[in-house]
C-alpha positions as CSV (number, residue, x, y, z in Angstrom):
1,M,0.0,0.0,0.0
2,S,2.8,2.4,0.8
3,V,4.4,1.9,-2.6
4,V,1.2,2.9,-4.3
5,F,0.9,5.9,-2.0
6,F,4.5,7.1,-2.7
7,S,3.9,6.6,-6.4
8,I,0.8,8.7,-6.4
9,T,2.6,11.4,-4.4
10,A,5.5,11.4,-6.8
11,L,3.1,11.7,-9.7
12,V,1.4,14.7,-8.1
13,I,4.8,16.4,-7.4
14,F,5.9,15.9,-11.0
15,G,2.5,17.1,-12.2
16,L,3.0,20.3,-10.1
17,L,6.5,20.8,-11.5
18,F,5.2,20.3,-15.1
19,L,2.3,22.7,-14.6
20,F,4.5,25.4,-13.1
21,H,6.9,25.1,-16.1
22,R,4.0,25.2,-18.5
23,K,2.6,28.3,-16.8
24,M,5.9,30.1,-16.9
25,A,6.6,29.2,-20.5
26,L,3.2,30.3,-21.6
27,Q,3.7,33.6,-19.8
28,M,7.0,34.1,-21.5
29,Q,5.2,33.5,-24.9
30,Y,2.7,36.1,-23.9
31,L,5.5,38.6,-23.2
32,Q,7.1,37.8,-26.5
33,I,3.8,38.4,-28.4
34,K,3.2,41.7,-26.6
35,A,6.8,42.8,-27.5
36,G,6.3,41.8,-31.1
37,K,9.1,39.1,-31.0
38,K,9.2,35.6,-32.4
39,V,7.4,33.2,-30.1
40,G,9.6,30.4,-28.7
41,T,8.6,26.9,-27.7
42,L,7.6,25.7,-24.3
43,K,11.0,24.1,-23.7
44,S,12.9,27.2,-24.7
45,F,11.9,28.6,-21.2
46,L,14.4,26.2,-19.6
47,F,17.1,25.9,-22.3
48,F,18.7,29.2,-22.9
49,D,22.1,31.0,-22.5
50,W,22.2,31.8,-18.7
51,K,24.9,34.4,-19.4
52,D,22.5,36.6,-21.4
53,I,21.1,39.1,-19.0
54,K,18.1,40.0,-21.3
55,E,17.0,36.4,-21.5
56,R,17.3,36.0,-17.7
57,N,15.3,39.2,-17.1
58,L,12.6,38.0,-19.6
59,R,12.2,34.7,-17.7
60,A,12.1,36.5,-14.3
61,E,9.4,38.8,-15.7
62,A,7.5,35.9,-17.1
63,F,7.7,34.1,-13.8
64,L,6.0,37.0,-12.0
65,L,3.6,38.0,-14.7
66,F,0.2,36.5,-13.6
67,P,0.1,35.6,-9.9
68,M,-1.8,32.5,-8.8
69,L,-4.1,34.3,-6.4
70,Y,-5.4,36.8,-8.9
71,A,-7.5,36.3,-11.9
72,V,-5.9,36.5,-15.4
73,P,-7.5,39.6,-17.0
74,I,-9.2,38.8,-20.2
75,E,-10.4,41.7,-22.4
76,E,-12.9,41.3,-25.2
77,D,-10.8,43.2,-27.8
78,E,-7.7,40.9,-27.6
79,K,-6.4,39.0,-30.5
80,G,-7.0,35.2,-30.8
81,E,-3.5,34.2,-30.0
82,V,-3.3,36.3,-26.9
83,L,-6.7,35.2,-25.7
84,E,-5.7,31.5,-26.3
85,L,-2.5,32.0,-24.3
86,K,-4.4,33.6,-21.4
87,Q,-7.0,30.7,-21.4
88,K,-4.1,28.2,-21.3
89,I,-2.6,30.1,-18.4
90,K,-5.9,30.0,-16.5
91,R,-6.2,26.2,-17.2
92,S,-2.7,25.8,-15.8
93,H,-3.7,27.7,-12.6
94,V,-6.7,25.4,-12.2
95,G,-4.5,22.3,-12.7
96,I,-2.0,23.6,-10.1
97,Y,-4.8,24.2,-7.6
98,F,-6.1,20.7,-8.2
99,C,-2.6,19.2,-7.7
100,L,-2.2,21.2,-4.5
101,I,-5.5,19.9,-3.2
102,L,-4.5,16.4,-4.0
103,F,-1.2,17.0,-2.3
104,I,-3.0,18.1,0.9
105,V,-5.3,15.1,0.8
106,L,-2.3,12.8,0.4
107,G,-0.7,14.5,3.4
108,I,-3.8,13.7,5.4
109,L,-4.0,10.1,4.2
110,S,-0.3,9.6,4.9
111,E,-1.1,9.2,8.6
112,K,-3.3,6.1,7.7
113,V,-0.8,4.6,5.3
114,I,2.3,5.2,7.4
115,P,1.3,5.3,11.1
116,A,3.6,7.3,13.3
C-alpha cells in the first residue's frame, strides 16, 4: 500500500512541476507576443544562455507576470493568439490548484498509510 501511496505522491509532485513550467513558459510566450518578437517553444523557457542578462530578465518577468491568487485579466478586444494563451494560463492555474488539493489530501492520508 505504501508503494502505491508514494507513487501517487511522486506523480502529483511531478505534475505540479510540469504545470508550473508550462505556466511560466506560456507567460513568456505572452510577453514575446506583446513585444512583437518571435514566439519560442515551451521548452525554450528552460534551455537558454544563462549568461545573457536580457534572457534571464525576460524569464524573471514571465515568472512573476500572472500571480496565482489573482484572476488573469481577459479583455474582449484581444487577438485570438493572446486570448488563447491567457486561457491556457488559466487552465494551468486550475491544474496547479487541483494538484495542491491532491497533495493536501495525500498528506492527510499519509497518517493512515504510514502510522507514526
